[in-house]
C-alpha positions in Angstrom: 184.2 -44.3 -107.6 182.1 -43.0 -110.7 179.3 -40.7 -109.7 176.1 -40.8 -111.4 175.9 -38.3 -114.7 172.6 -36.6 -113.3 175.2 -34.9 -110.7 176.5 -32.7 -113.8 173.3 -31.1 -114.4 172.7 -29.9 -110.8 174.8 -26.6 -109.4 175.3 -25.9 -106.2 172.8 -23.3 -104.3 175.3 -20.4 -104.4 173.3 -18.6 -101.7 174.4 -21.3 -99.3 178.2 -20.5 -100.1 177.1 -17.1 -99.2 175.5 -17.6 -96.1 178.7 -19.8 -95.1 180.9 -16.7 -95.8 178.9 -14.5 -93.9 178.9 -16.6 -91.0 182.9 -16.7 -91.2 182.8 -13.2 -90.8 180.5 -13.1 -87.8 182.8 -15.8 -86.0 185.6 -13.2 -86.6 183.2 -10.8 -84.8 181.7 -8.5 -87.9 178.6 -7.5 -87.6 176.7 -9.2 -90.6 173.1 -8.3 -92.0 171.7 -11.0 -93.6 169.4 -10.3 -96.4 170.3 -13.6 -98.6 168.6 -16.4 -97.2 164.9 -16.7 -98.0 163.8 -17.3 -94.1 161.8 -15.2 -91.8 163.5 -13.9 -89.1 160.2 -14.6 -87.0 160.0 -18.0 -84.6 157.2 -20.3 -85.3 154.0 -19.0 -83.8 153.5 -20.2 -80.3 150.5 -21.9 -81.0 152.0 -24.2 -83.3 155.1 -24.9 -81.1 152.4 -25.8 -78.3 150.6 -27.9 -80.4 153.8 -29.9 -81.2 154.9 -30.2 -77.8 151.4 -31.6 -77.1 152.0 -34.4 -79.4 155.3 -35.0 -78.2 153.8 -35.6 -74.8 150.9 -37.8 -76.1 153.4 -40.0 -77.8 152.2 -39.1 -81.3 155.5 -40.0 -82.7 154.9 -42.8 -85.0 154.3 -42.9 -89.0 151.2 -41.3 -90.5 149.3 -42.4 -93.7 151.4 -41.7 -96.6 149.4 -38.6 -97.5 149.3 -37.4 -94.1 147.0 -36.9 -91.2 143.7 -36.9 -92.4 142.6 -34.1 -89.9 145.3 -32.0 -91.2 144.2 -32.5 -94.8 140.6 -31.7 -93.7 142.1 -28.3 -92.1 143.7 -27.5 -95.1 140.8 -28.1 -97.4 138.8 -25.9 -94.5 141.3 -23.2 -95.2 141.1 -23.2 -98.9 137.3 -22.9 -98.5 137.4 -20.1 -95.8 140.0 -18.1 -97.0 139.7 -18.2 -100.8 135.9 -19.8 -101.4 137.9 -22.6 -103.0 136.4 -26.2 -102.5 139.0 -28.5 -102.3 138.4 -32.5 -101.7 140.7 -33.5 -98.8 141.6 -36.7 -100.5 143.5 -34.7 -103.2 145.6 -33.2 -100.5 149.0 -35.0 -99.9 151.3 -33.9 -97.0 154.9 -33.7 -97.7 158.5 -33.1 -96.2 158.6 -29.3 -97.2 157.5 -27.8 -100.7 160.5 -29.5 -102.1 158.8 -33.0 -101.2 155.9 -31.9 -103.2 157.6 -31.2 -106.0 159.6 -34.2 -106.1 156.2 -35.9 -106.4 154.5 -34.2 -109.2 158.0 -34.3 -111.0 158.4 -38.0 -110.5 154.8 -38.3 -111.7 155.0 -36.3 -114.9 158.7 -36.3 -116.0 160.3 -39.1 -117.8 163.9 -39.2 -119.3 164.5 -36.3 -121.7 161.0 -34.8 -121.1 160.8 -31.2 -121.0 159.7 -28.8 -118.4 159.2 -25.2 -119.0 160.5 -22.8 -115.9 161.0 -19.5 -115.8 164.6 -17.4 -115.8 164.8 -16.1 -113.2 163.0 -19.0 -111.1 163.8 -20.7 -107.9 167.2 -22.7 -108.9 166.2 -25.8 -107.0 163.0 -26.2 -109.3 165.4 -26.7 -112.6 167.5 -29.3 -110.6 165.0 -31.3 -109.5 163.7 -31.6 -113.2 167.3 -33.0 -114.1 167.2 -35.2 -110.8 164.4 -37.2 -112.7 166.3 -36.8 -116.1 164.0 -34.4 -117.4 165.4 -31.3 -119.2 164.7 -27.7 -117.8 163.7 -25.4 -120.5 164.6 -22.1 -118.8 162.4 -19.2 -120.6 163.9 -16.0 -120.2 161.2 -13.8 -119.0 161.3 -10.0 -118.5 159.9 -6.9 -116.6 157.1 -6.8 -119.6 155.6 -9.7 -117.9 156.6 -9.2 -114.6 158.9 -12.0 -114.9 156.2 -14.5 -115.3 155.2 -17.4 -118.0 152.8 -16.0 -120.6 150.5 -18.1 -122.9 153.0 -16.7 -125.7 155.9 -18.5 -123.9 154.0 -22.0 -123.8 153.4 -21.5 -127.5 157.0 -20.5 -128.4 159.0 -23.0 -126.2 156.8 -26.2 -126.1 157.7 -29.1 -128.0 156.9 -32.6 -128.5 158.8 -33.8 -125.2 157.1 -31.1 -123.3 155.2 -32.3 -120.2 154.7 -29.4 -117.8 155.1 -25.6 -117.1 156.1 -24.7 -113.6 155.2 -20.9 -112.3 155.3 -19.3 -108.9 153.0 -16.7 -107.4 154.1 -14.8 -105.5 157.4 -16.0 -107.1 161.0 -15.9 -106.0 163.2 -14.1 -106.5 160.9 -11.4 -108.0 158.1 -11.1 -105.7 155.8 -11.0 -108.5 152.1 -12.3 -108.4 149.8 -13.8 -111.4 146.6 -12.4 -111.7 143.6 -14.8 -111.8 142.9 -13.7 -115.6 146.6 -14.4 -116.3 146.6 -17.9 -114.4 143.3 -19.0 -116.1 145.2 -18.3 -119.6 148.3 -20.0 -118.8 145.8 -23.1 -117.7 144.4 -22.8 -121.0 147.5 -22.8 -122.8 148.7 -25.7 -121.1 145.4 -27.7 -121.6 145.6 -27.3 -125.3 148.7 -28.6 -125.6 148.5 -31.5 -123.2 150.7 -30.0 -120.6 150.5 -30.0 -116.9 150.4 -26.6 -115.3 152.3 -26.7 -111.6 151.8 -23.9 -109.9 154.1 -22.9 -106.6 152.2 -21.3 -104.0 154.6 -21.5 -101.1 154.3 -17.8 -100.6 150.6 -17.6 -100.9 149.2 -15.2 -98.1 152.4 -13.1 -98.1 150.7 -10.6 -100.5 150.5 -6.8 -100.0 148.1 -4.1 -101.2 145.9 -7.1 -103.2 143.7 -9.9 -102.5 144.8 -13.2 -101.1 144.2 -15.7 -104.2 144.8 -19.4 -105.3 144.8 -21.1 -108.4 142.5 -23.4 -107.0 139.6 -21.2 -107.5 140.2 -21.4 -111.0 140.9 -24.8 -111.9 141.1 -28.5 -110.2 143.1 -29.9 -112.9 146.1 -28.2 -111.5 149.0 -29.0 -109.3 149.3 -26.6 -106.8 152.6 -26.8 -104.1 152.4 -25.0 -101.0 154.2 -25.2 -97.5 153.8 -24.0 -94.0 157.5 -22.6 -94.2 156.9 -18.9 -95.1 153.4 -17.6 -93.9 153.3 -19.7 -91.0 157.2 -19.6 -90.4 157.8 -23.0 -89.9 160.9 -23.6 -92.2 162.7 -26.2 -89.9 159.8 -28.1 -89.3 160.0 -29.3 -93.1 156.2 -29.5 -94.0 154.5 -28.8 -97.2 151.5 -29.9 -99.2 150.4 -30.9 -102.8 147.1 -30.4 -104.1 146.6 -33.1 -107.3 143.9 -33.7 -109.8 141.8 -36.7 -108.3 143.1 -39.0 -111.2 146.7 -38.5 -109.9 146.2 -39.2 -106.1 146.7 -43.0 -106.2 150.0 -42.7 -108.4 151.2 -40.1 -105.9 150.5 -41.7 -102.9 152.4 -44.8 -104.5 155.4 -42.4 -104.8 155.2 -40.9 -101.5 155.1 -44.3 -99.7 158.4 -45.1 -101.7 160.1 -41.6 -101.6 159.6 -40.6 -98.1 157.0 -42.8 -96.3 155.3 -40.0 -94.7 155.9 -36.5 -94.0 157.2 -36.0 -90.4 154.9 -36.7 -87.7 155.4 -34.1 -85.1 155.5 -31.2 -87.6 151.9 -32.5 -88.7 150.7 -32.4 -85.6 151.9 -29.0 -84.9 150.6 -27.6 -88.1 146.9 -28.3 -86.9 147.4 -25.2 -84.9 148.5 -23.3 -87.8 144.7 -22.5 -89.0 143.7 -21.5 -85.5 142.2 -18.0 -85.2 145.4 -17.1 -82.7 147.8 -18.4 -85.0 146.3 -16.3 -88.1 146.3 -13.2 -86.3 149.9 -13.8 -85.5 150.7 -14.5 -89.1 148.5 -11.4 -90.4 150.5 -8.9 -87.9 154.0 -10.4 -89.3 152.4 -10.2 -92.9 151.9 -6.2 -92.3 155.4 -5.9 -90.5 157.0 -7.5 -93.6 154.8 -5.1 -95.9 156.3 -2.1 -93.8 159.8 -3.7 -94.6 159.1 -3.7 -98.2 157.9 -0.3 -98.3 160.9 1.3 -96.8 163.4 -1.1 -99.0 161.9 -0.5 -102.3 162.3 3.6 -101.5 165.7 3.1 -100.0 166.9 1.0 -103.2 165.3 3.4 -105.5 167.0 6.1 -103.8 170.6 4.6 -104.5 170.3 4.2 -108.1 169.3 0.7 -107.9 166.3 -0.2 -110.4 163.3 -2.3 -109.2 162.0 -3.2 -112.9 158.6 -5.1 -111.6 156.1 -4.6 -108.5 157.1 -7.0 -106.0 153.5 -7.8 -104.4 154.5 -10.9 -102.5 156.9 -13.0 -100.8 159.9 -11.1 -99.1 162.2 -10.3 -101.8 163.0 -7.4 -104.0 164.6 -8.0 -107.5 167.1 -5.1 -108.1 168.9 -4.5 -111.3 172.5 -3.3 -110.4 173.7 -2.4 -113.7 174.3 1.2 -113.0 177.2 -0.3 -110.7 178.2 -3.5 -112.1 178.4 -5.8 -115.1 178.8 -8.6 -112.0 176.3 -8.8 -109.5 178.4 -11.8 -108.1 181.6 -9.9 -107.8 179.4 -6.7 -106.3 177.9 -9.1 -103.7 181.4 -10.4 -102.7 182.6 -6.9 -102.3 179.6 -5.6 -100.2 179.8 -8.9 -97.7 183.8 -8.3 -97.3 183.8 -4.4 -97.1 180.3 -3.6 -95.4 179.3 -7.4 -94.0 175.8 -7.0 -96.0 175.0 -10.4 -97.3 173.0 -10.5 -100.5 172.4 -13.2 -103.3 173.5 -12.4 -106.9 171.1 -13.3 -109.9 173.2 -15.7 -111.0 171.6 -18.1 -108.5 168.3 -17.7 -110.4 169.4 -18.2 -113.8 171.1 -15.9 -116.6 170.9 -12.6 -114.5 174.5 -11.0 -114.3 173.4 -7.4 -113.2 170.6 -8.5 -110.6 170.6 -9.1 -106.9 168.0 -10.5 -105.0 167.2 -8.4 -101.5 165.4 -10.6 -98.8 163.9 -8.0 -96.3 163.8 -10.9 -93.5 165.4 -8.3 -90.9 163.9 -5.6 -89.2 163.5 -2.1 -90.5 166.0 -1.0 -88.2 168.5 -3.2 -89.6 167.3 -2.7 -93.2 168.3 1.0 -92.5 171.8 0.2 -91.3 172.2 -2.3 -94.2 171.0 0.4 -96.8 173.5 3.1 -95.0 176.2 0.5 -95.7 175.3 0.0 -99.3 175.0 3.8 -100.0 178.4 4.5 -98.5 179.8 1.7 -100.4 178.3 2.4 -103.7 178.9 6.2 -103.2 182.6 5.5 -103.1 182.4 3.7 -106.4 182.2 0.1 -105.1 182.0 -1.2 -108.7 182.8 -4.6 -110.0 
């Protein structure tokens, strides 16, 4: 049977192959240390779980409106105002099945056949694949440490063409952990507006920032599309719940798309997420943010001592983006060797674009496990484990 041509543009998510190989080693009795998958090791905070259980007990298992529970949309708007002093009309907020659902909505809204979307390289691989899914053309802009691996207005001017409809940035970013300053976001918004482009800002790691204020692009401009999620800060990965904040003009069309693409976000997840903004939950996630910061500081120092290069400061998310060129010209081969020899699972830079000597380290394990991983890595690299 013939497959749709779009499948030719969509590559596998290679980190899942690494995860499968790591689990195979675990089944053989190996003690694998997982630093490959972007998922916190923390369980969902207890107040959120309790709220979900209460909703099940009440029988709140029916469809919600396509845009989501009004109470949750209001709670998100309240969070923006109390945390960031950003006023957002709840009607501009749509609940989605994860941040991926939010990206599908905004790309379905904006992207037609052969339309271009500007993306960073390195960047989250599913973003370019979602553009291809809607028969658009992902334009992967090679960004460097000089811009902290972020798009700049100069990139917009250089790469935007007559078929360009949008630019997508992430702050904090995956895989680099870098953060855009408000003045940089404002300049990007101006550059896009001047060319009639939409600016989509991925903020799914919002709140997981270190040594700097918590910010949102919504405090700067209400004409942006902002994607967010309950997965990272609130540790609700398996609940599959995100949201999209859109300009007012776009909401009716987005609701129509939501009705047809997924009808509504998961009902139980929405009821559970009502507890995400309660003071006790916010206290839990703040303590965990501090724990992630301690892990970040430990791993930064350890990797640098080993001779790996961290070319840009990681101020958010839970990733370090390390250049391994001292040891290899192929991080993919090095990752395979480290998994087989040392049972340490890492994600090579090829998953995030054209980055053959880079590796992403996810500090999603306790410091004691990070210490063990670094001991194994140092031993292997010191013994000439090059690829």
